[in-house]
A tleap script that builds the chain and sets N, CA, C and O, in Angstrom:
source leaprc.protein.ff14SB
mol = sequence {
  NMET ARG THR PRO LEU LEU MET VAL VAL ASN
  PRO SER VAL PRO ALA ARG THR VAL PRO GLU
  PHE ILE ALA TYR ALA LYS ASP ASN PRO ARG
  LYS LEU SER MET ALA SER GLY GLY THR GLY
  THR GLN GLY HIE VAL ALA GLY GLU LEU PHE
  LYS MET LEU THR GLY ALA GLY MET LEU VAL
  PRO TYR ARG GLY GLY VAL PRO ALA VAL ALA
  ASP LEU LEU SER GLY GLN VAL GLN ILE MET
  PHE ALA VAL MET PRO GLU ALA ILE GLU TYR
  VAL ARG VAL GLY LYS LEU ARG PRO LEU ALA
  VAL THR SER ALA THR ARG PHE PRO ALA LEU
  LEU ASP VAL CPRO
}
set mol.1.N position { 126.786 96.045 127.249 }
set mol.1.CA position { 127.082 95.927 125.717 }
set mol.1.C position { 125.952 96.659 125.040 }
set mol.1.O position { 124.838 96.656 125.563 }
set mol.2.N position { 126.191 97.313 123.854 }
set mol.2.CA position { 125.158 98.060 123.253 }
set mol.2.C position { 125.406 97.515 121.668 }
set mol.2.O position { 126.476 97.498 121.060 }
set mol.3.N position { 124.037 97.065 121.181 }
set mol.3.CA position { 124.062 96.294 120.044 }
set mol.3.C position { 122.941 97.284 119.373 }
set mol.3.O position { 121.929 97.558 120.019 }
set mol.4.N position { 123.157 97.824 118.030 }
set mol.4.CA position { 122.040 98.562 117.431 }
set mol.4.C position { 121.301 97.541 116.609 }
set mol.4.O position { 121.860 96.514 116.224 }
set mol.5.N position { 120.103 97.808 116.353 }
set mol.5.CA position { 119.012 97.049 115.577 }
set mol.5.C position { 118.877 97.869 114.196 }
set mol.5.O position { 118.965 99.091 114.078 }
set mol.6.N position { 118.604 96.763 113.001 }
set mol.6.CA position { 118.506 97.101 112.042 }
set mol.6.C position { 116.816 97.176 111.548 }
set mol.6.O position { 116.085 96.186 111.523 }
set mol.7.N position { 116.480 98.283 111.249 }
set mol.7.CA position { 115.193 98.292 110.879 }
set mol.7.C position { 114.967 97.765 109.133 }
set mol.7.O position { 115.258 98.422 108.133 }
set mol.8.N position { 114.524 96.757 109.179 }
set mol.8.CA position { 114.496 96.074 107.749 }
set mol.8.C position { 113.055 95.794 107.464 }
set mol.8.O position { 112.163 95.452 108.241 }
set mol.9.N position { 113.024 96.033 106.087 }
set mol.9.CA position { 111.535 95.649 105.434 }
set mol.9.C position { 111.821 94.611 104.163 }
set mol.9.O position { 112.918 94.596 103.604 }
set mol.10.N position { 110.759 93.774 103.777 }
set mol.10.CA position { 110.679 93.174 102.670 }
set mol.10.C position { 110.640 94.076 101.653 }
set mol.10.O position { 109.914 95.070 101.656 }
set mol.11.N position { 111.608 93.683 100.529 }
set mol.11.CA position { 111.360 94.425 99.338 }
set mol.11.C position { 110.194 94.900 98.612 }
set mol.11.O position { 110.148 95.865 97.849 }
set mol.12.N position { 109.061 93.942 99.010 }
set mol.12.CA position { 107.706 94.416 98.387 }
set mol.12.C position { 106.910 95.633 99.113 }
set mol.12.O position { 105.789 96.038 98.808 }
set mol.13.N position { 107.682 96.076 100.054 }
set mol.13.CA position { 106.914 96.971 100.816 }
set mol.13.C position { 107.789 98.489 100.128 }
set mol.13.O position { 108.981 98.771 100.247 }
set mol.14.N position { 106.977 99.064 99.594 }
set mol.14.CA position { 107.214 100.304 98.891 }
set mol.14.C position { 108.095 101.516 99.326 }
set mol.14.O position { 108.751 102.261 98.599 }
set mol.15.N position { 107.930 101.542 100.956 }
set mol.15.CA position { 108.929 102.650 101.740 }
set mol.15.C position { 110.355 102.326 101.577 }
set mol.15.O position { 110.882 101.233 101.370 }
set mol.16.N position { 110.974 103.717 101.738 }
set mol.16.CA position { 112.441 103.654 101.256 }
set mol.16.C position { 113.195 104.378 102.537 }
set mol.16.O position { 114.387 104.357 102.845 }
set mol.17.N position { 112.356 104.860 103.011 }
set mol.17.CA position { 112.650 105.535 104.393 }
set mol.17.C position { 111.773 105.583 105.569 }
set mol.17.O position { 110.578 105.300 105.490 }
set mol.18.N position { 112.294 105.901 106.552 }
set mol.18.CA position { 111.195 105.673 107.771 }
set mol.18.C position { 110.174 106.442 107.612 }
set mol.18.O position { 109.090 105.861 107.545 }
set mol.19.N position { 110.177 107.818 107.512 }
set mol.19.CA position { 108.930 108.457 107.372 }
set mol.19.C position { 108.045 108.087 106.281 }
set mol.19.O position { 106.840 108.282 106.438 }
set mol.20.N position { 108.499 107.548 105.128 }
set mol.20.CA position { 107.663 106.876 103.966 }
set mol.20.C position { 106.945 105.422 104.739 }
set mol.20.O position { 105.794 105.057 104.499 }
set mol.21.N position { 107.760 104.803 105.567 }
set mol.21.CA position { 107.241 103.258 106.007 }
set mol.21.C position { 106.177 103.795 107.178 }
set mol.21.O position { 105.191 103.077 107.348 }
set mol.22.N position { 106.278 104.840 107.892 }
set mol.22.CA position { 105.241 105.548 108.803 }
set mol.22.C position { 103.752 105.802 108.006 }
set mol.22.O position { 102.616 105.424 108.289 }
set mol.23.N position { 104.163 106.430 107.141 }
set mol.23.CA position { 102.939 106.985 106.366 }
set mol.23.C position { 102.110 105.552 105.786 }
set mol.23.O position { 100.896 105.379 105.893 }
set mol.24.N position { 103.121 104.550 105.129 }
set mol.24.CA position { 102.483 103.552 104.560 }
set mol.24.C position { 101.660 102.689 105.595 }
set mol.24.O position { 100.577 102.171 105.322 }
set mol.25.N position { 102.234 102.605 106.689 }
set mol.25.CA position { 101.837 101.900 107.859 }
set mol.25.C position { 100.326 102.566 108.288 }
set mol.25.O position { 99.288 101.911 108.388 }
set mol.26.N position { 100.445 103.827 108.483 }
set mol.26.CA position { 99.185 104.411 108.863 }
set mol.26.C position { 98.024 104.452 107.804 }
set mol.26.O position { 96.844 104.689 108.064 }
set mol.27.N position { 98.548 104.186 106.586 }
set mol.27.CA position { 97.698 104.151 105.236 }
set mol.27.C position { 97.241 102.865 105.336 }
set mol.27.O position { 96.114 102.772 104.848 }
set mol.28.N position { 97.712 101.728 105.819 }
set mol.28.CA position { 97.333 100.422 105.808 }
set mol.28.C position { 97.305 99.605 107.232 }
set mol.28.O position { 98.044 98.673 107.552 }
set mol.29.N position { 96.395 100.124 107.894 }
set mol.29.CA position { 96.334 99.658 109.516 }
set mol.29.C position { 96.233 98.136 109.565 }
set mol.29.O position { 95.565 97.430 108.810 }
set mol.30.N position { 96.872 97.815 110.402 }
set mol.30.CA position { 96.566 96.256 110.825 }
set mol.30.C position { 96.927 95.619 109.763 }
set mol.30.O position { 96.780 94.413 109.964 }
set mol.31.N position { 97.336 95.840 108.706 }
set mol.31.CA position { 97.809 95.096 107.419 }
set mol.31.C position { 99.112 94.675 107.158 }
set mol.31.O position { 99.482 94.017 106.186 }
set mol.32.N position { 99.853 95.134 108.176 }
set mol.32.CA position { 101.378 95.054 108.337 }
set mol.32.C position { 101.855 93.990 109.445 }
set mol.32.O position { 101.455 94.338 110.556 }
set mol.33.N position { 102.444 93.034 109.463 }
set mol.33.CA position { 102.839 92.590 110.394 }
set mol.33.C position { 104.462 92.636 110.647 }
set mol.33.O position { 105.278 92.591 109.726 }
set mol.34.N position { 104.785 92.728 111.971 }
set mol.34.CA position { 106.109 92.533 112.212 }
set mol.34.C position { 107.020 91.520 112.978 }
set mol.34.O position { 106.753 91.288 114.157 }
set mol.35.N position { 108.061 90.913 112.387 }
set mol.35.CA position { 108.450 89.824 113.034 }
set mol.35.C position { 109.435 90.289 114.135 }
set mol.35.O position { 109.965 91.399 114.081 }
set mol.36.N position { 109.651 89.453 115.080 }
set mol.36.CA position { 110.852 89.367 116.247 }
set mol.36.C position { 111.107 88.160 116.947 }
set mol.36.O position { 110.403 87.151 116.988 }
set mol.37.N position { 112.204 88.384 117.495 }
set mol.37.CA position { 112.784 86.979 118.142 }
set mol.37.C position { 112.029 86.475 118.967 }
set mol.37.O position { 112.238 85.320 119.339 }
set mol.38.N position { 110.823 87.312 119.526 }
set mol.38.CA position { 110.020 86.740 120.334 }
set mol.38.C position { 109.614 87.472 121.447 }
set mol.38.O position { 110.409 88.374 121.712 }
set mol.39.N position { 108.645 87.396 122.198 }
set mol.39.CA position { 108.041 88.175 123.306 }
set mol.39.C position { 109.112 88.706 124.213 }
set mol.39.O position { 109.828 87.945 124.864 }
set mol.40.N position { 109.219 89.978 124.255 }
set mol.40.CA position { 110.123 90.614 125.212 }
set mol.40.C position { 111.504 90.620 124.892 }
set mol.40.O position { 112.340 90.836 125.769 }
set mol.41.N position { 111.861 90.370 123.544 }
set mol.41.CA position { 113.278 90.324 122.995 }
set mol.41.C position { 113.509 92.031 122.707 }
set mol.41.O position { 112.609 92.867 122.792 }
set mol.42.N position { 114.756 92.279 122.393 }
set mol.42.CA position { 115.165 93.494 122.073 }
set mol.42.C position { 114.253 93.970 120.587 }
set mol.42.O position { 113.468 94.914 120.675 }
set mol.43.N position { 114.395 93.399 119.547 }
set mol.43.CA position { 113.292 93.545 118.459 }
set mol.43.C position { 111.782 93.857 118.762 }
set mol.43.O position { 111.023 94.727 118.336 }
set mol.44.N position { 111.623 92.787 119.690 }
set mol.44.CA position { 109.843 93.059 119.977 }
set mol.44.C position { 109.706 94.228 120.671 }
set mol.44.O position { 108.780 94.947 120.297 }
set mol.45.N position { 110.479 94.669 121.717 }
set mol.45.CA position { 110.472 95.796 122.536 }
set mol.45.C position { 110.599 97.078 121.418 }
set mol.45.O position { 109.680 97.888 121.295 }
set mol.46.N position { 111.624 97.146 120.768 }
set mol.46.CA position { 111.848 98.336 119.572 }
set mol.46.C position { 110.638 98.410 118.904 }
set mol.46.O position { 110.010 99.467 118.853 }
set mol.47.N position { 110.124 97.045 118.216 }
set mol.47.CA position { 109.033 97.296 117.493 }
set mol.47.C position { 107.740 98.023 118.171 }
set mol.47.O position { 107.085 98.868 117.561 }
set mol.48.N position { 107.489 97.662 119.301 }
set mol.48.CA position { 106.478 98.214 120.392 }
set mol.48.C position { 106.610 99.505 120.412 }
set mol.48.O position { 105.631 100.101 119.962 }
set mol.49.N position { 107.618 100.260 120.834 }
set mol.49.CA position { 108.040 101.361 120.954 }
set mol.49.C position { 108.050 102.102 119.871 }
set mol.49.O position { 107.660 103.261 120.017 }
set mol.50.N position { 108.455 101.695 118.603 }
set mol.50.CA position { 108.048 102.271 117.183 }
set mol.50.C position { 106.546 102.453 116.900 }
set mol.50.O position { 105.987 103.437 116.417 }
set mol.51.N position { 106.047 101.351 117.286 }
set mol.51.CA position { 104.240 101.676 117.161 }
set mol.51.C position { 103.839 102.468 118.031 }
set mol.51.O position { 103.010 103.277 117.617 }
set mol.52.N position { 104.179 102.562 119.335 }
set mol.52.CA position { 103.478 103.553 120.163 }
set mol.52.C position { 104.181 105.084 119.738 }
set mol.52.O position { 103.433 106.061 119.703 }
set mol.53.N position { 105.340 105.208 119.487 }
set mol.53.CA position { 105.942 106.644 119.188 }
set mol.53.C position { 105.168 107.279 117.910 }
set mol.53.O position { 104.844 108.466 117.880 }
set mol.54.N position { 104.887 106.297 116.783 }
set mol.54.CA position { 104.470 106.778 115.514 }
set mol.54.C position { 103.215 106.480 115.124 }
set mol.54.O position { 102.819 107.026 114.095 }
set mol.55.N position { 102.435 105.685 115.745 }
set mol.55.CA position { 101.204 105.345 115.592 }
set mol.55.C position { 100.722 104.445 114.487 }
set mol.55.O position { 99.576 104.292 114.063 }
set mol.56.N position { 101.901 103.857 114.097 }
set mol.56.CA position { 101.983 102.984 112.985 }
set mol.56.C position { 100.928 101.492 113.337 }
set mol.56.O position { 100.979 100.932 114.432 }
set mol.57.N position { 100.355 101.196 112.621 }
set mol.57.CA position { 99.099 99.921 112.895 }
set mol.57.C position { 99.919 98.691 112.556 }
set mol.57.O position { 99.799 98.224 111.423 }
set mol.58.N position { 100.549 98.253 113.223 }
set mol.58.CA position { 101.334 96.888 112.857 }
set mol.58.C position { 100.965 95.747 113.769 }
set mol.58.O position { 101.030 95.964 114.979 }
set mol.59.N position { 100.567 94.504 113.326 }
set mol.59.CA position { 100.668 93.593 114.492 }
set mol.59.C position { 101.930 93.088 114.839 }
set mol.59.O position { 102.829 93.041 114.000 }
set mol.60.N position { 102.060 92.769 115.799 }
set mol.60.CA position { 103.496 92.195 116.556 }
set mol.60.C position { 103.249 90.897 116.934 }
set mol.60.O position { 102.947 90.676 118.106 }
set mol.61.N position { 103.331 89.961 116.103 }
set mol.61.CA position { 103.534 88.550 116.522 }
set mol.61.C position { 104.971 88.077 116.892 }
set mol.61.O position { 105.803 88.946 116.628 }
set mol.62.N position { 105.433 87.074 117.368 }
set mol.62.CA position { 106.509 86.218 117.079 }
set mol.62.C position { 107.038 85.190 117.990 }
set mol.62.O position { 106.845 85.193 119.206 }
set mol.63.N position { 107.872 84.102 117.187 }
set mol.63.CA position { 107.939 83.109 117.920 }
set mol.63.C position { 109.787 82.738 117.933 }
set mol.63.O position { 110.353 81.799 118.492 }
set mol.64.N position { 110.335 83.766 117.173 }
set mol.64.CA position { 111.930 83.230 117.215 }
set mol.64.C position { 112.535 84.183 116.290 }
set mol.64.O position { 111.804 84.942 115.655 }
set mol.65.N position { 114.044 84.220 116.130 }
set mol.65.CA position { 114.822 84.932 115.333 }
set mol.65.C position { 114.780 84.130 114.017 }
set mol.65.O position { 114.402 84.767 113.034 }
set mol.66.N position { 115.098 82.869 113.843 }
set mol.66.CA position { 115.376 82.170 112.771 }
set mol.66.C position { 114.005 82.054 111.966 }
set mol.66.O position { 114.026 81.960 110.739 }
set mol.67.N position { 112.842 82.063 112.668 }
set mol.67.CA position { 111.326 81.953 111.809 }
set mol.67.C position { 111.305 83.258 111.488 }
set mol.67.O position { 111.268 83.477 110.277 }
set mol.68.N position { 111.317 84.230 112.229 }
set mol.68.CA position { 111.239 85.854 111.940 }
set mol.68.C position { 111.687 86.192 110.602 }
set mol.68.O position { 110.996 86.608 109.673 }
set mol.69.N position { 113.135 85.922 110.627 }
set mol.69.CA position { 113.819 86.386 109.417 }
set mol.69.C position { 113.430 85.577 108.100 }
set mol.69.O position { 113.303 86.189 107.039 }
set mol.70.N position { 113.239 84.184 108.172 }
set mol.70.CA position { 112.393 83.461 107.043 }
set mol.70.C position { 111.302 83.867 106.540 }
set mol.70.O position { 111.166 83.875 105.317 }
set mol.71.N position { 110.079 84.380 107.573 }
set mol.71.CA position { 108.855 84.907 107.039 }
set mol.71.C position { 109.035 86.185 106.519 }
set mol.71.O position { 108.352 86.604 105.585 }
set mol.72.N position { 110.081 86.958 107.167 }
set mol.72.CA position { 110.195 88.513 106.311 }
set mol.72.C position { 110.849 88.319 105.054 }
set mol.72.O position { 110.585 89.189 104.224 }
set mol.73.N position { 111.730 87.298 104.642 }
set mol.73.CA position { 112.470 86.846 103.447 }
set mol.73.C position { 111.377 86.577 102.572 }
set mol.73.O position { 111.355 87.012 101.421 }
set mol.74.N position { 110.308 85.753 103.153 }
set mol.74.CA position { 109.387 85.132 102.050 }
set mol.74.C position { 108.210 86.078 101.939 }
set mol.74.O position { 107.322 85.795 101.135 }
set mol.75.N position { 108.119 87.204 102.693 }
set mol.75.CA position { 107.031 88.338 102.725 }
set mol.75.C position { 105.863 87.914 103.243 }
set mol.75.O position { 104.784 88.255 102.757 }
set mol.76.N position { 105.978 87.125 104.287 }
set mol.76.CA position { 104.732 86.883 105.274 }
set mol.76.C position { 104.497 87.724 106.185 }
set mol.76.O position { 103.347 88.069 106.458 }
set mol.77.N position { 105.612 88.209 106.828 }
set mol.77.CA position { 105.820 89.661 107.471 }
set mol.77.C position { 106.525 90.733 106.729 }
set mol.77.O position { 107.397 90.372 105.938 }
set mol.78.N position { 106.259 92.097 106.874 }
set mol.78.CA position { 106.810 93.065 106.317 }
set mol.78.C position { 107.946 94.025 107.044 }
set mol.78.O position { 108.675 94.891 106.559 }
set mol.79.N position { 107.833 93.614 108.174 }
set mol.79.CA position { 109.211 94.779 108.882 }
set mol.79.C position { 109.988 93.663 110.135 }
set mol.79.O position { 109.386 92.680 110.566 }
set mol.80.N position { 111.057 93.952 110.475 }
set mol.80.CA position { 111.596 93.434 111.594 }
set mol.80.C position { 112.663 94.459 111.989 }
set mol.80.O position { 113.358 94.999 111.129 }
set mol.81.N position { 112.788 94.722 113.286 }
set mol.81.CA position { 114.035 95.231 113.779 }
set mol.81.C position { 114.932 94.193 114.457 }
set mol.81.O position { 114.768 93.832 115.622 }
set mol.82.N position { 115.969 93.705 113.577 }
set mol.82.CA position { 116.856 92.799 113.705 }
set mol.82.C position { 117.822 93.133 114.129 }
set mol.82.O position { 118.142 94.312 113.983 }
set mol.83.N position { 118.752 92.147 114.890 }
set mol.83.CA position { 119.965 92.163 115.188 }
set mol.83.C position { 120.957 92.257 113.932 }
set mol.83.O position { 120.566 91.770 112.872 }
set mol.84.N position { 122.062 92.783 113.988 }
set mol.84.CA position { 123.022 92.838 112.918 }
set mol.84.C position { 123.231 91.421 112.439 }
set mol.84.O position { 122.846 91.291 111.278 }
set mol.85.N position { 123.575 90.652 112.814 }
set mol.85.CA position { 124.137 89.068 112.491 }
set mol.85.C position { 122.843 88.731 111.624 }
set mol.85.O position { 122.928 88.374 110.449 }
set mol.86.N position { 121.644 88.876 112.302 }
set mol.86.CA position { 120.438 88.202 111.401 }
set mol.86.C position { 120.254 88.858 110.082 }
set mol.86.O position { 119.843 88.133 109.177 }
set mol.87.N position { 120.420 89.743 109.896 }
set mol.87.CA position { 120.129 90.631 108.485 }
set mol.87.C position { 121.188 91.140 107.728 }
set mol.87.O position { 121.030 91.186 106.508 }
set mol.88.N position { 122.232 91.529 108.216 }
set mol.88.CA position { 123.233 92.339 107.513 }
set mol.88.C position { 123.606 91.645 105.937 }
set mol.88.O position { 123.705 92.209 104.847 }
set mol.89.N position { 123.728 90.521 106.226 }
set mol.89.CA position { 123.892 89.477 104.838 }
set mol.89.C position { 122.843 89.638 104.064 }
set mol.89.O position { 123.162 89.885 102.901 }
set mol.90.N position { 121.516 89.584 104.300 }
set mol.90.CA position { 120.502 89.741 103.339 }
set mol.90.C position { 120.367 91.088 102.833 }
set mol.90.O position { 119.946 91.287 101.694 }
set mol.91.N position { 120.727 92.097 103.675 }
set mol.91.CA position { 120.801 93.176 103.181 }
set mol.91.C position { 121.715 93.779 101.859 }
set mol.91.O position { 121.380 94.522 100.937 }
set mol.92.N position { 123.005 93.129 102.182 }
set mol.92.CA position { 124.044 93.323 101.156 }
set mol.92.C position { 123.785 92.764 99.697 }
set mol.92.O position { 124.190 93.188 98.614 }
set mol.93.N position { 123.025 91.735 99.991 }
set mol.93.CA position { 122.450 90.970 98.471 }
set mol.93.C position { 121.277 91.349 98.155 }
set mol.93.O position { 120.805 90.839 97.139 }
set mol.94.N position { 120.530 92.248 98.835 }
set mol.94.CA position { 119.298 92.997 98.253 }
set mol.94.C position { 118.206 92.126 98.638 }
set mol.94.O position { 117.237 92.381 97.922 }
set mol.95.N position { 117.909 91.027 99.633 }
set mol.95.CA position { 117.106 90.566 99.899 }
set mol.95.C position { 116.110 91.148 101.024 }
set mol.95.O position { 114.965 90.708 101.123 }
set mol.96.N position { 116.494 91.928 101.673 }
set mol.96.CA position { 116.068 92.939 102.567 }
set mol.96.C position { 116.274 94.494 102.455 }
set mol.96.O position { 117.269 94.922 101.872 }
set mol.97.N position { 115.610 95.102 102.850 }
set mol.97.CA position { 116.155 96.656 102.506 }
set mol.97.C position { 116.014 97.468 104.034 }
set mol.97.O position { 115.055 97.626 104.789 }
set mol.98.N position { 117.274 97.841 104.088 }
set mol.98.CA position { 117.342 98.715 105.383 }
set mol.98.C position { 116.745 100.020 105.607 }
set mol.98.O position { 117.107 100.918 104.847 }
set mol.99.N position { 116.023 100.247 106.377 }
set mol.99.CA position { 115.412 101.789 106.507 }
set mol.99.C position { 116.274 102.609 107.718 }
set mol.99.O position { 116.397 103.829 107.604 }
set mol.100.N position { 116.762 102.032 108.672 }
set mol.100.CA position { 117.607 102.595 109.626 }
set mol.100.C position { 118.181 101.877 110.833 }
set mol.100.O position { 117.630 100.888 111.315 }
set mol.101.N position { 119.174 102.340 111.253 }
set mol.101.CA position { 119.760 101.591 112.606 }
set mol.101.C position { 119.223 102.317 113.751 }
set mol.101.O position { 118.914 103.506 113.682 }
set mol.102.N position { 119.103 101.563 114.870 }
set mol.102.CA position { 118.698 102.271 116.002 }
set mol.102.C position { 119.826 102.640 117.108 }
set mol.102.O position { 119.835 102.180 118.250 }
set mol.103.N position { 120.676 103.454 116.630 }
set mol.103.CA position { 121.865 104.029 117.245 }
set mol.103.C position { 121.944 105.424 117.043 }
set mol.103.O position { 121.340 105.922 116.092 }
set mol.104.N position { 122.606 106.114 117.810 }
set mol.104.CA position { 123.204 107.721 117.714 }
set mol.104.C position { 123.737 107.963 116.181 }
set mol.104.O position { 123.331 108.810 115.386 }
set mol.105.N position { 124.687 107.050 116.006 }
set mol.105.CA position { 125.493 107.189 114.756 }
set mol.105.C position { 125.068 106.271 113.509 }
set mol.105.O position { 124.057 105.571 113.567 }
set mol.106.N position { 125.853 106.310 112.438 }
set mol.106.CA position { 125.322 105.324 111.701 }
set mol.106.C position { 126.408 104.111 111.870 }
set mol.106.O position { 127.492 104.401 112.377 }
set mol.107.N position { 126.196 102.983 111.531 }
set mol.107.CA position { 126.920 101.595 111.649 }
set mol.107.C position { 128.073 101.661 110.811 }
set mol.107.O position { 127.984 102.212 109.714 }
set mol.108.N position { 128.975 101.242 111.140 }
set mol.108.CA position { 130.364 101.581 110.168 }
set mol.108.C position { 130.273 100.544 108.658 }
set mol.108.O position { 130.774 100.812 107.566 }
set mol.109.N position { 129.551 99.443 108.998 }
set mol.109.CA position { 129.283 98.492 107.840 }
set mol.109.C position { 128.308 98.876 106.854 }
set mol.109.O position { 128.466 98.525 105.684 }
set mol.110.N position { 127.103 99.710 107.287 }
set mol.110.CA position { 126.065 100.544 106.556 }
set mol.110.C position { 126.120 101.764 106.807 }
set mol.110.O position { 125.373 102.300 107.626 }
set mol.111.N position { 127.236 102.530 105.973 }
set mol.111.CA position { 127.101 104.234 106.366 }
set mol.111.C position { 126.194 104.585 105.487 }
set mol.111.O position { 126.056 105.792 105.682 }
set mol.112.N position { 125.341 104.203 104.458 }
set mol.112.CA position { 124.549 104.756 103.788 }
set mol.112.C position { 123.166 104.732 104.383 }
set mol.112.O position { 122.222 105.278 103.811 }
set mol.113.N position { 123.049 104.115 105.500 }
set mol.113.CA position { 121.695 103.740 106.163 }
set mol.113.C position { 121.579 104.888 107.431 }
set mol.113.O position { 122.456 104.957 108.292 }
set mol.114.N position { 120.699 105.540 107.426 }
set mol.114.CA position { 120.612 106.404 108.604 }
set mol.114.C position { 120.129 105.853 109.782 }
set mol.114.O position { 120.039 106.546 110.796 }
savepdb mol mol.pdb
quit
């Protein structure tokens, strides 16, 4: 089974694209925290890979999907590579900003997200 992840940020983060986010993360080293469903989950591994490939200085904690989304919505953390069901409704109502999907093609429900 293949499930793309959705790279989402809290609306307080000024970045609107992945390159803008990378620049913002590099300009604010270790001031950004990334949520995930927990150590070794798909979102955690995606975040670690993103850090490794981009040099973005993010802290990567986390203790579970539900607390991760709650902390992202409240602004306690700034970014998450979320599975679609965790984030898509928050994106639709504007509580989270999508920057990208982790698939080779656009996700049918979010055609405007690269």
